[in-house]
Backbone atoms as SQL, in Angstrom:
CREATE TABLE atoms (id INTEGER PRIMARY KEY, chain TEXT, resi INTEGER, resn TEXT, atom TEXT, x REAL, y REAL, z REAL);
INSERT INTO atoms VALUES
  (1, 'A', 1, 'THR', 'N', 22.706, -0.247, 7.325),
  (2, 'A', 1, 'THR', 'CA', 23.264, -0.113, 6.000),
  (3, 'A', 1, 'THR', 'C', 23.129, 1.338, 5.547),
  (4, 'A', 2, 'ASP', 'N', 24.215, 1.933, 5.102),
  (5, 'A', 2, 'ASP', 'CA', 24.159, 3.297, 4.582),
  (6, 'A', 2, 'ASP', 'C', 23.321, 3.346, 3.319),
  (7, 'A', 3, 'LYS', 'N', 22.570, 4.434, 3.161),
  (8, 'A', 3, 'LYS', 'CA', 21.739, 4.640, 1.966),
  (9, 'A', 3, 'LYS', 'C', 22.026, 6.018, 1.407),
  (10, 'A', 4, 'SER', 'N', 22.127, 6.102, 0.098),
  (11, 'A', 4, 'SER', 'CA', 22.313, 7.373, -0.578),
  (12, 'A', 4, 'SER', 'C', 21.514, 7.345, -1.875),
  (13, 'A', 5, 'PHE', 'N', 20.768, 8.408, -2.120),
  (14, 'A', 5, 'PHE', 'CA', 19.935, 8.503, -3.310),
  (15, 'A', 5, 'PHE', 'C', 20.304, 9.788, -4.041),
  (16, 'A', 6, 'LYS', 'N', 20.455, 9.710, -5.353),
  (17, 'A', 6, 'LYS', 'CA', 20.784, 10.891, -6.143),
  (18, 'A', 6, 'LYS', 'C', 20.002, 10.846, -7.447),
  (19, 'A', 7, 'THR', 'N', 19.485, 11.992, -7.832),
  (20, 'A', 7, 'THR', 'CA', 18.817, 12.111, -9.121),
  (21, 'A', 7, 'THR', 'C', 18.992, 13.531, -9.608),
  (22, 'A', 8, 'GLU', 'N', 18.663, 13.747, -10.864),
  (23, 'A', 8, 'GLU', 'CA', 18.738, 15.089, -11.423),
  (24, 'A', 8, 'GLU', 'C', 17.644, 15.275, -12.457),
  (25, 'A', 9, 'LYS', 'N', 17.330, 16.511, -12.714),
  (26, 'A', 9, 'LYS', 'CA', 16.404, 16.883, -13.781),
  (27, 'A', 9, 'LYS', 'C', 17.101, 17.970, -14.577),
  (28, 'A', 10, 'LEU', 'N', 17.430, 17.660, -15.819),
  (29, 'A', 10, 'LEU', 'CA', 18.075, 18.633, -16.677),
  (30, 'A', 10, 'LEU', 'C', 17.022, 19.412, -17.444),
  (31, 'A', 11, 'SER', 'N', 17.265, 20.679, -17.627),
  (32, 'A', 11, 'SER', 'CA', 16.357, 21.573, -18.369),
  (33, 'A', 11, 'SER', 'C', 14.938, 21.536, -17.804),
  (34, 'A', 12, 'ALA', 'N', 14.831, 21.733, -16.495),
  (35, 'A', 12, 'ALA', 'CA', 13.531, 21.739, -15.819),
  (36, 'A', 12, 'ALA', 'C', 12.854, 23.094, -15.998),
  (37, 'A', 13, 'ALA', 'N', 11.693, 23.097, -16.627),
  (38, 'A', 13, 'ALA', 'CA', 10.910, 24.322, -16.762),
  (39, 'A', 13, 'ALA', 'C', 10.318, 24.681, -15.398),
  (40, 'A', 14, 'THR', 'N', 9.818, 25.903, -15.282),
  (41, 'A', 14, 'THR', 'CA', 9.171, 26.333, -14.046),
  (42, 'A', 14, 'THR', 'C', 8.082, 25.329, -13.658),
  (43, 'A', 15, 'GLY', 'N', 8.123, 24.862, -12.409),
  (44, 'A', 15, 'GLY', 'CA', 7.136, 23.893, -11.924),
  (45, 'A', 15, 'GLY', 'C', 7.544, 22.446, -12.108),
  (46, 'A', 16, 'GLU', 'N', 8.578, 22.174, -12.901),
  (47, 'A', 16, 'GLU', 'CA', 9.043, 20.794, -13.044),
  (48, 'A', 16, 'GLU', 'C', 9.985, 20.467, -11.896),
  (49, 'A', 17, 'TYR', 'N', 10.287, 19.175, -11.718),
  (50, 'A', 17, 'TYR', 'CA', 11.047, 18.762, -10.546),
  (51, 'A', 17, 'TYR', 'C', 11.870, 17.508, -10.807),
  (52, 'A', 18, 'ALA', 'N', 12.897, 17.370, -9.971),
  (53, 'A', 18, 'ALA', 'CA', 13.643, 16.121, -9.855),
  (54, 'A', 18, 'ALA', 'C', 12.956, 15.336, -8.747),
  (55, 'A', 19, 'VAL', 'N', 12.786, 14.038, -8.933),
  (56, 'A', 19, 'VAL', 'CA', 12.049, 13.246, -7.946),
  (57, 'A', 19, 'VAL', 'C', 12.598, 11.824, -7.894),
  (58, 'A', 20, 'PHE', 'N', 12.535, 11.227, -6.726),
  (59, 'A', 20, 'PHE', 'CA', 12.750, 9.787, -6.617),
  (60, 'A', 20, 'PHE', 'C', 11.843, 9.235, -5.533),
  (61, 'A', 21, 'THR', 'N', 11.557, 7.955, -5.645),
  (62, 'A', 21, 'THR', 'CA', 10.791, 7.246, -4.618),
  (63, 'A', 21, 'THR', 'C', 11.583, 6.023, -4.185),
  (64, 'A', 22, 'TYR', 'N', 11.337, 5.605, -2.963),
  (65, 'A', 22, 'TYR', 'CA', 11.990, 4.414, -2.429),
  (66, 'A', 22, 'TYR', 'C', 11.024, 3.721, -1.479),
  (67, 'A', 23, 'ALA', 'N', 10.737, 2.455, -1.754),
  (68, 'A', 23, 'ALA', 'CA', 9.890, 1.647, -0.877),
  (69, 'A', 23, 'ALA', 'C', 10.775, 1.002, 0.183),
  (70, 'A', 24, 'VAL', 'N', 10.558, 1.381, 1.423),
  (71, 'A', 24, 'VAL', 'CA', 11.345, 0.819, 2.526),
  (72, 'A', 24, 'VAL', 'C', 10.893, -0.622, 2.752),
  (73, 'A', 25, 'PRO', 'N', 11.826, -1.575, 2.731),
  (74, 'A', 25, 'PRO', 'CA', 11.429, -2.979, 2.913),
  (75, 'A', 25, 'PRO', 'C', 10.751, -3.216, 4.268),
  (76, 'A', 26, 'ALA', 'N', 9.782, -4.111, 4.270),
  (77, 'A', 26, 'ALA', 'CA', 9.122, -4.493, 5.522),
  (78, 'A', 26, 'ALA', 'C', 10.177, -5.009, 6.496),
  (79, 'A', 27, 'GLY', 'N', 10.034, -4.653, 7.757),
  (80, 'A', 27, 'GLY', 'CA', 10.982, -5.080, 8.774),
  (81, 'A', 27, 'GLY', 'C', 12.200, -4.175, 8.902),
  (82, 'A', 28, 'LYS', 'N', 12.316, -3.184, 8.044),
  (83, 'A', 28, 'LYS', 'CA', 13.424, -2.226, 8.098),
  (84, 'A', 28, 'LYS', 'C', 12.861, -0.844, 8.408),
  (85, 'A', 29, 'THR', 'N', 13.736, 0.072, 8.798),
  (86, 'A', 29, 'THR', 'CA', 13.373, 1.467, 8.996),
  (87, 'A', 29, 'THR', 'C', 14.441, 2.318, 8.334),
  (88, 'A', 30, 'LEU', 'N', 14.003, 3.338, 7.568),
  (89, 'A', 30, 'LEU', 'CA', 14.924, 4.252, 6.910),
  (90, 'A', 30, 'LEU', 'C', 15.057, 5.513, 7.754),
  (91, 'A', 31, 'TYR', 'N', 16.293, 5.924, 8.011),
  (92, 'A', 31, 'TYR', 'CA', 16.599, 7.133, 8.758),
  (93, 'A', 31, 'TYR', 'C', 17.307, 8.104, 7.813),
  (94, 'A', 32, 'ILE', 'N', 16.693, 9.237, 7.523),
  (95, 'A', 32, 'ILE', 'CA', 17.288, 10.229, 6.637),
  (96, 'A', 32, 'ILE', 'C', 18.042, 11.236, 7.502),
  (97, 'A', 33, 'THR', 'N', 19.336, 11.366, 7.248),
  (98, 'A', 33, 'THR', 'CA', 20.176, 12.235, 8.068),
  (99, 'A', 33, 'THR', 'C', 20.581, 13.525, 7.368),
  (100, 'A', 34, 'GLN', 'N', 20.479, 13.564, 6.036),
  (101, 'A', 34, 'GLN', 'CA', 20.856, 14.775, 5.318),
  (102, 'A', 34, 'GLN', 'C', 20.215, 14.818, 3.941),
  (103, 'A', 35, 'ALA', 'N', 20.071, 16.039, 3.422),
  (104, 'A', 35, 'ALA', 'CA', 19.507, 16.223, 2.090),
  (105, 'A', 35, 'ALA', 'C', 20.104, 17.491, 1.486),
  (106, 'A', 36, 'ALA', 'N', 20.236, 17.500, 0.157),
  (107, 'A', 36, 'ALA', 'CA', 20.788, 18.666, -0.521),
  (108, 'A', 36, 'ALA', 'C', 20.203, 18.791, -1.921),
  (109, 'A', 37, 'VAL', 'N', 20.005, 20.037, -2.326),
  (110, 'A', 37, 'VAL', 'CA', 19.549, 20.371, -3.674),
  (111, 'A', 37, 'VAL', 'C', 20.475, 21.459, -4.208),
  (112, 'A', 38, 'ALA', 'N', 20.867, 21.324, -5.465),
  (113, 'A', 38, 'ALA', 'CA', 21.570, 22.395, -6.173),
  (114, 'A', 38, 'ALA', 'C', 20.754, 22.710, -7.415),
  (115, 'A', 39, 'GLN', 'N', 20.573, 24.000, -7.686),
  (116, 'A', 39, 'GLN', 'CA', 19.787, 24.406, -8.851),
  (117, 'A', 39, 'GLN', 'C', 20.452, 25.607, -9.490),
  (118, 'A', 40, 'PHE', 'N', 20.556, 25.596, -10.815),
  (119, 'A', 40, 'PHE', 'CA', 21.190, 26.705, -11.519),
  (120, 'A', 40, 'PHE', 'C', 20.580, 26.853, -12.906),
  (121, 'A', 41, 'GLY', 'N', 20.568, 28.091, -13.393),
  (122, 'A', 41, 'GLY', 'CA', 20.002, 28.386, -14.702),
  (123, 'A', 41, 'GLY', 'C', 20.759, 27.690, -15.814),
  (124, 'A', 42, 'VAL', 'N', 20.029, 27.238, -16.817),
  (125, 'A', 42, 'VAL', 'CA', 20.643, 26.583, -17.971),
  (126, 'A', 42, 'VAL', 'C', 21.271, 27.628, -18.894),
  (127, 'A', 43, 'ALA', 'N', 20.536, 28.680, -19.193),
  (128, 'A', 43, 'ALA', 'CA', 21.040, 29.733, -20.078),
  (129, 'A', 43, 'ALA', 'C', 21.993, 30.640, -19.307),
  (130, 'A', 44, 'VAL', 'N', 23.066, 31.044, -19.945),
  (131, 'A', 44, 'VAL', 'CA', 24.040, 31.932, -19.303),
  (132, 'A', 44, 'VAL', 'C', 23.351, 33.191, -18.773),
  (133, 'A', 45, 'ALA', 'N', 22.403, 33.726, -19.526),
  (134, 'A', 45, 'ALA', 'CA', 21.697, 34.943, -19.109),
  (135, 'A', 45, 'ALA', 'C', 20.877, 34.742, -17.837),
  (136, 'A', 46, 'ASP', 'N', 20.549, 33.497, -17.481),
  (137, 'A', 46, 'ASP', 'CA', 19.747, 33.209, -16.285),
  (138, 'A', 46, 'ASP', 'C', 20.582, 32.832, -15.069),
  (139, 'A', 47, 'MET', 'N', 21.869, 32.638, -15.241),
  (140, 'A', 47, 'MET', 'CA', 22.689, 32.138, -14.127),
  (141, 'A', 47, 'MET', 'C', 22.822, 33.115, -12.971),
  (142, 'A', 48, 'ASP', 'N', 22.668, 34.414, -13.229),
  (143, 'A', 48, 'ASP', 'CA', 22.778, 35.383, -12.139),
  (144, 'A', 48, 'ASP', 'C', 21.412, 35.807, -11.595),
  (145, 'A', 49, 'LYS', 'N', 20.359, 35.154, -12.046),
  (146, 'A', 49, 'LYS', 'CA', 19.012, 35.422, -11.540),
  (147, 'A', 49, 'LYS', 'C', 18.733, 34.551, -10.309),
  (148, 'A', 50, 'ASP', 'N', 17.632, 34.856, -9.627),
  (149, 'A', 50, 'ASP', 'CA', 17.212, 33.999, -8.517),
  (150, 'A', 50, 'ASP', 'C', 16.928, 32.592, -9.028),
  (151, 'A', 51, 'GLN', 'N', 17.362, 31.590, -8.280),
  (152, 'A', 51, 'GLN', 'CA', 17.179, 30.180, -8.633),
  (153, 'A', 51, 'GLN', 'C', 16.275, 29.533, -7.581),
  (154, 'A', 52, 'MET', 'N', 15.051, 30.042, -7.453),
  (155, 'A', 52, 'MET', 'CA', 14.154, 29.599, -6.391),
  (156, 'A', 52, 'MET', 'C', 13.770, 28.128, -6.553),
  (157, 'A', 53, 'CYS', 'N', 13.830, 27.408, -5.441),
  (158, 'A', 53, 'CYS', 'CA', 13.521, 25.975, -5.462),
  (159, 'A', 53, 'CYS', 'C', 12.953, 25.576, -4.107),
  (160, 'A', 54, 'ASP', 'N', 12.396, 24.381, -4.041),
  (161, 'A', 54, 'ASP', 'CA', 12.035, 23.825, -2.744),
  (162, 'A', 54, 'ASP', 'C', 12.321, 22.334, -2.721),
  (163, 'A', 55, 'LEU', 'N', 12.493, 21.858, -1.506),
  (164, 'A', 55, 'LEU', 'CA', 12.795, 20.458, -1.235),
  (165, 'A', 55, 'LEU', 'C', 11.654, 19.908, -0.396),
  (166, 'A', 56, 'VAL', 'N', 11.039, 18.825, -0.866),
  (167, 'A', 56, 'VAL', 'CA', 9.911, 18.222, -0.164),
  (168, 'A', 56, 'VAL', 'C', 10.233, 16.751, 0.103),
  (169, 'A', 57, 'ILE', 'N', 10.224, 16.382, 1.369),
  (170, 'A', 57, 'ILE', 'CA', 10.406, 14.975, 1.773),
  (171, 'A', 57, 'ILE', 'C', 9.073, 14.518, 2.330),
  (172, 'A', 58, 'ARG', 'N', 8.562, 13.408, 1.797),
  (173, 'A', 58, 'ARG', 'CA', 7.256, 12.940, 2.266),
  (174, 'A', 58, 'ARG', 'C', 7.219, 11.420, 2.365),
  (175, 'A', 59, 'ASP', 'N', 6.354, 10.962, 3.230),
  (176, 'A', 59, 'ASP', 'CA', 6.013, 9.546, 3.341),
  (177, 'A', 59, 'ASP', 'C', 4.659, 9.414, 2.647),
  (178, 'A', 60, 'THR', 'N', 4.661, 8.866, 1.434),
  (179, 'A', 60, 'THR', 'CA', 3.412, 8.823, 0.667),
  (180, 'A', 60, 'THR', 'C', 2.415, 7.822, 1.245),
  (181, 'A', 61, 'THR', 'N', 2.871, 6.845, 1.997),
  (182, 'A', 61, 'THR', 'CA', 1.975, 5.853, 2.586),
  (183, 'A', 61, 'THR', 'C', 1.142, 6.476, 3.704),
  (184, 'A', 62, 'SER', 'N', 1.788, 7.234, 4.583),
  (185, 'A', 62, 'SER', 'CA', 1.063, 7.865, 5.691),
  (186, 'A', 62, 'SER', 'C', 0.607, 9.284, 5.350),
  (187, 'A', 63, 'ALA', 'N', 0.949, 9.751, 4.146),
  (188, 'A', 63, 'ALA', 'CA', 0.576, 11.098, 3.685),
  (189, 'A', 63, 'ALA', 'C', 1.089, 12.187, 4.623),
  (190, 'A', 64, 'THR', 'N', 2.323, 12.025, 5.112),
  (191, 'A', 64, 'THR', 'CA', 2.945, 13.034, 5.965),
  (192, 'A', 64, 'THR', 'C', 4.095, 13.709, 5.221),
  (193, 'A', 65, 'TYR', 'N', 4.350, 14.945, 5.604),
  (194, 'A', 65, 'TYR', 'CA', 5.422, 15.761, 5.019),
  (195, 'A', 65, 'TYR', 'C', 6.390, 16.148, 6.139),
  (196, 'A', 66, 'PRO', 'N', 7.364, 15.311, 6.451),
  (197, 'A', 66, 'PRO', 'CA', 8.249, 15.652, 7.561),
  (198, 'A', 66, 'PRO', 'C', 9.223, 16.797, 7.270),
  (199, 'A', 67, 'TRP', 'N', 9.383, 17.166, 5.987),
  (200, 'A', 67, 'TRP', 'CA', 10.282, 18.288, 5.691),
  (201, 'A', 67, 'TRP', 'C', 9.845, 18.975, 4.409),
  (202, 'A', 68, 'TRP', 'N', 9.806, 20.316, 4.444),
  (203, 'A', 68, 'TRP', 'CA', 9.494, 21.114, 3.270),
  (204, 'A', 68, 'TRP', 'C', 10.217, 22.439, 3.472),
  (205, 'A', 69, 'GLN', 'N', 11.165, 22.734, 2.592),
  (206, 'A', 69, 'GLN', 'CA', 11.972, 23.938, 2.750),
  (207, 'A', 69, 'GLN', 'C', 12.259, 24.559, 1.391),
  (208, 'A', 70, 'GLY', 'N', 12.225, 25.882, 1.336),
  (209, 'A', 70, 'GLY', 'CA', 12.572, 26.598, 0.116),
  (210, 'A', 70, 'GLY', 'C', 13.968, 27.175, 0.203),
  (211, 'A', 71, 'GLY', 'N', 14.505, 27.527, -0.963),
  (212, 'A', 71, 'GLY', 'CA', 15.831, 28.121, -1.002),
  (213, 'A', 71, 'GLY', 'C', 16.065, 28.824, -2.327),
  (214, 'A', 72, 'ASN', 'N', 17.200, 29.477, -2.429),
  (215, 'A', 72, 'ASN', 'CA', 17.579, 30.193, -3.644),
  (216, 'A', 72, 'ASN', 'C', 18.920, 29.636, -4.115),
  (217, 'A', 73, 'GLY', 'N', 18.887, 28.828, -5.151),
  (218, 'A', 73, 'GLY', 'CA', 20.103, 28.229, -5.693),
  (219, 'A', 73, 'GLY', 'C', 20.435, 26.888, -5.078),
  (220, 'A', 74, 'GLY', 'N', 19.782, 26.580, -3.971),
  (221, 'A', 74, 'GLY', 'CA', 20.026, 25.286, -3.352),
  (222, 'A', 74, 'GLY', 'C', 19.579, 25.251, -1.908),
  (223, 'A', 75, 'ILE', 'N', 19.634, 24.062, -1.375),
  (224, 'A', 75, 'ILE', 'CA', 19.241, 23.803, 0.006),
  (225, 'A', 75, 'ILE', 'C', 20.154, 22.700, 0.509),
  (226, 'A', 76, 'GLY', 'N', 20.664, 22.845, 1.695),
  (227, 'A', 76, 'GLY', 'CA', 21.438, 21.782, 2.319),
  (228, 'A', 76, 'GLY', 'C', 21.051, 21.694, 3.775),
  (229, 'A', 77, 'VAL', 'N', 20.748, 20.509, 4.229),
  (230, 'A', 77, 'VAL', 'CA', 20.324, 20.361, 5.615),
  (231, 'A', 77, 'VAL', 'C', 20.854, 19.040, 6.178),
  (232, 'A', 78, 'ILE', 'N', 21.326, 19.105, 7.412),
  (233, 'A', 78, 'ILE', 'CA', 21.684, 17.908, 8.187),
  (234, 'A', 78, 'ILE', 'C', 20.672, 17.832, 9.321),
  (235, 'A', 79, 'PHE', 'N', 20.004, 16.701, 9.435),
  (236, 'A', 79, 'PHE', 'CA', 18.969, 16.540, 10.452),
  (237, 'A', 79, 'PHE', 'C', 19.588, 15.988, 11.731),
  (238, 'A', 80, 'PRO', 'N', 19.635, 16.777, 12.823),
  (239, 'A', 80, 'PRO', 'CA', 20.187, 16.272, 14.083),
  (240, 'A', 80, 'PRO', 'C', 19.386, 15.072, 14.602),
  (241, 'A', 81, 'LYS', 'N', 18.080, 15.121, 14.360),
  (242, 'A', 81, 'LYS', 'CA', 17.202, 13.988, 14.653),
  (243, 'A', 81, 'LYS', 'C', 16.725, 13.474, 13.295),
  (244, 'A', 82, 'PRO', 'N', 17.144, 12.273, 12.892),
  (245, 'A', 82, 'PRO', 'CA', 16.808, 11.795, 11.546),
  (246, 'A', 82, 'PRO', 'C', 15.305, 11.735, 11.291),
  (247, 'A', 83, 'ILE', 'N', 14.955, 11.946, 10.022),
  (248, 'A', 83, 'ILE', 'CA', 13.582, 11.727, 9.573),
  (249, 'A', 83, 'ILE', 'C', 13.409, 10.219, 9.439),
  (250, 'A', 84, 'VAL', 'N', 12.343, 9.680, 10.019),
  (251, 'A', 84, 'VAL', 'CA', 12.128, 8.230, 10.064),
  (252, 'A', 84, 'VAL', 'C', 11.005, 7.834, 9.107),
  (253, 'A', 85, 'ILE', 'N', 11.321, 6.880, 8.230),
  (254, 'A', 85, 'ILE', 'CA', 10.316, 6.301, 7.325),
  (255, 'A', 85, 'ILE', 'C', 10.240, 4.810, 7.661),
  (256, 'A', 86, 'PRO', 'N', 9.113, 4.351, 8.195),
  (257, 'A', 86, 'PRO', 'CA', 9.020, 2.953, 8.625),
  (258, 'A', 86, 'PRO', 'C', 8.946, 1.964, 7.466),
  (259, 'A', 87, 'GLY', 'N', 9.298, 0.720, 7.774),
  (260, 'A', 87, 'GLY', 'CA', 9.211, -0.363, 6.796),
  (261, 'A', 87, 'GLY', 'C', 7.806, -0.504, 6.241),
  (262, 'A', 88, 'GLY', 'N', 7.729, -0.767, 4.933),
  (263, 'A', 88, 'GLY', 'CA', 6.442, -0.890, 4.270),
  (264, 'A', 88, 'GLY', 'C', 5.925, 0.416, 3.708),
  (265, 'A', 89, 'ASP', 'N', 6.531, 1.553, 4.123),
  (266, 'A', 89, 'ASP', 'CA', 6.120, 2.858, 3.616),
  (267, 'A', 89, 'ASP', 'C', 7.002, 3.261, 2.438),
  (268, 'A', 90, 'THR', 'N', 6.541, 4.261, 1.683),
  (269, 'A', 90, 'THR', 'CA', 7.289, 4.735, 0.525),
  (270, 'A', 90, 'THR', 'C', 7.724, 6.172, 0.732),
  (271, 'A', 91, 'LEU', 'N', 9.010, 6.396, 0.575),
  (272, 'A', 91, 'LEU', 'CA', 9.606, 7.717, 0.624),
  (273, 'A', 91, 'LEU', 'C', 9.514, 8.349, -0.761),
  (274, 'A', 92, 'ARG', 'N', 9.141, 9.621, -0.818),
  (275, 'A', 92, 'ARG', 'CA', 9.190, 10.392, -2.064),
  (276, 'A', 92, 'ARG', 'C', 9.877, 11.709, -1.742),
  (277, 'A', 93, 'VAL', 'N', 10.854, 12.068, -2.574),
  (278, 'A', 93, 'VAL', 'CA', 11.568, 13.326, -2.393),
  (279, 'A', 93, 'VAL', 'C', 11.521, 14.095, -3.703),
  (280, 'A', 94, 'ASP', 'N', 11.103, 15.364, -3.628),
  (281, 'A', 94, 'ASP', 'CA', 11.014, 16.243, -4.792),
  (282, 'A', 94, 'ASP', 'C', 11.907, 17.459, -4.575),
  (283, 'A', 95, 'ALA', 'N', 12.546, 17.907, -5.642),
  (284, 'A', 95, 'ALA', 'CA', 13.213, 19.205, -5.677),
  (285, 'A', 95, 'ALA', 'C', 12.571, 19.961, -6.826),
  (286, 'A', 96, 'ASN', 'N', 11.843, 21.009, -6.508),
  (287, 'A', 96, 'ASN', 'CA', 10.997, 21.701, -7.472),
  (288, 'A', 96, 'ASN', 'C', 11.608, 23.011, -7.959),
  (289, 'A', 97, 'ASN', 'N', 11.531, 23.250, -9.265),
  (290, 'A', 97, 'ASN', 'CA', 11.972, 24.522, -9.843),
  (291, 'A', 97, 'ASN', 'C', 10.877, 25.560, -9.655),
  (292, 'A', 98, 'ARG', 'N', 11.134, 26.565, -8.839),
  (293, 'A', 98, 'ARG', 'CA', 10.197, 27.667, -8.626),
  (294, 'A', 98, 'ARG', 'C', 10.697, 28.950, -9.293),
  (295, 'A', 99, 'ALA', 'N', 11.794, 28.853, -10.043),
  (296, 'A', 99, 'ALA', 'CA', 12.334, 30.015, -10.755),
  (297, 'A', 99, 'ALA', 'C', 11.499, 30.297, -12.002),
  (298, 'A', 100, 'ASN', 'N', 11.658, 31.484, -12.568),
  (299, 'A', 100, 'ASN', 'CA', 10.894, 31.851, -13.754),
  (300, 'A', 100, 'ASN', 'C', 11.657, 31.556, -15.048),
  (301, 'A', 101, 'HIS', 'N', 12.549, 30.569, -14.981),
  (302, 'A', 101, 'HIS', 'CA', 13.337, 30.182, -16.147),
  (303, 'A', 101, 'HIS', 'C', 13.742, 28.712, -16.020),
  (304, 'A', 102, 'VAL', 'N', 14.301, 28.175, -17.075),
  (305, 'A', 102, 'VAL', 'CA', 14.713, 26.769, -17.120),
  (306, 'A', 102, 'VAL', 'C', 15.988, 26.580, -16.299),
  (307, 'A', 103, 'THR', 'N', 16.006, 25.519, -15.479),
  (308, 'A', 103, 'THR', 'CA', 17.160, 25.232, -14.621),
  (309, 'A', 103, 'THR', 'C', 17.544, 23.761, -14.711),
  (310, 'A', 104, 'ASN', 'N', 18.740, 23.468, -14.220),
  (311, 'A', 104, 'ASN', 'CA', 19.144, 22.096, -13.942),
  (312, 'A', 104, 'ASN', 'C', 19.039, 21.903, -12.432),
  (313, 'A', 105, 'ILE', 'N', 18.563, 20.736, -12.023),
  (314, 'A', 105, 'ILE', 'CA', 18.367, 20.446, -10.603),
  (315, 'A', 105, 'ILE', 'C', 19.119, 19.164, -10.258),
  (316, 'A', 106, 'GLU', 'N', 19.873, 19.188, -9.170),
  (317, 'A', 106, 'GLU', 'CA', 20.529, 17.995, -8.634),
  (318, 'A', 106, 'GLU', 'C', 20.026, 17.778, -7.214),
  (319, 'A', 107, 'LEU', 'N', 19.695, 16.542, -6.885),
  (320, 'A', 107, 'LEU', 'CA', 19.081, 16.196, -5.607),
  (321, 'A', 107, 'LEU', 'C', 19.789, 14.992, -4.998),
  (322, 'A', 108, 'THR', 'N', 20.170, 15.112, -3.732),
  (323, 'A', 108, 'THR', 'CA', 20.825, 14.029, -3.011),
  (324, 'A', 108, 'THR', 'C', 20.222, 13.908, -1.618),
  (325, 'A', 109, 'VAL', 'N', 19.955, 12.680, -1.205),
  (326, 'A', 109, 'VAL', 'CA', 19.471, 12.388, 0.151),
  (327, 'A', 109, 'VAL', 'C', 20.281, 11.217, 0.674),
  (328, 'A', 110, 'ALA', 'N', 20.664, 11.289, 1.947),
  (329, 'A', 110, 'ALA', 'CA', 21.473, 10.207, 2.525),
  (330, 'A', 110, 'ALA', 'C', 20.997, 9.886, 3.934),
  (331, 'A', 111, 'GLY', 'N', 21.343, 8.699, 4.358),
  (332, 'A', 111, 'GLY', 'CA', 20.994, 8.229, 5.688),
  (333, 'A', 111, 'GLY', 'C', 21.398, 6.786, 5.868),
  (334, 'A', 112, 'TYR', 'N', 20.589, 6.057, 6.625),
  (335, 'A', 112, 'TYR', 'CA', 20.889, 4.641, 6.844),
  (336, 'A', 112, 'TYR', 'C', 19.598, 3.878, 7.072),
  (337, 'A', 113, 'GLU', 'N', 19.688, 2.560, 6.931),
  (338, 'A', 113, 'GLU', 'CA', 18.517, 1.687, 7.079),
  (339, 'A', 113, 'GLU', 'C', 18.876, 0.561, 8.037),
  (340, 'A', 114, 'LEU', 'N', 18.035, 0.366, 9.014),
  (341, 'A', 114, 'LEU', 'CA', 18.241, -0.725, 9.991),
  (342, 'A', 114, 'LEU', 'C', 17.040, -1.657, 9.979);
């Protein structure tokens, strides 16, 4: 079954983040094949500044971090080998504002569950 998760954080101050969690049902496995973050300044005066952010994908049950990447204005990645979250575990994905100003953050993760 295809899975897609999207969330946003509007007016995120420095250090704030967009986040979602998903508990993978027992007997299923979640395969994450792609992830993307877009981040941009809220104030017009901040739109041409650096929009530093990071994307963190973690399995909170096993306390592992299979992906952590920083970027400027956004991050987009397609995983040739999917990130695997086993049934019974909980996926948590954060997109963090590391800029020195208020931003809007959009976060999308996609994959499939078998």
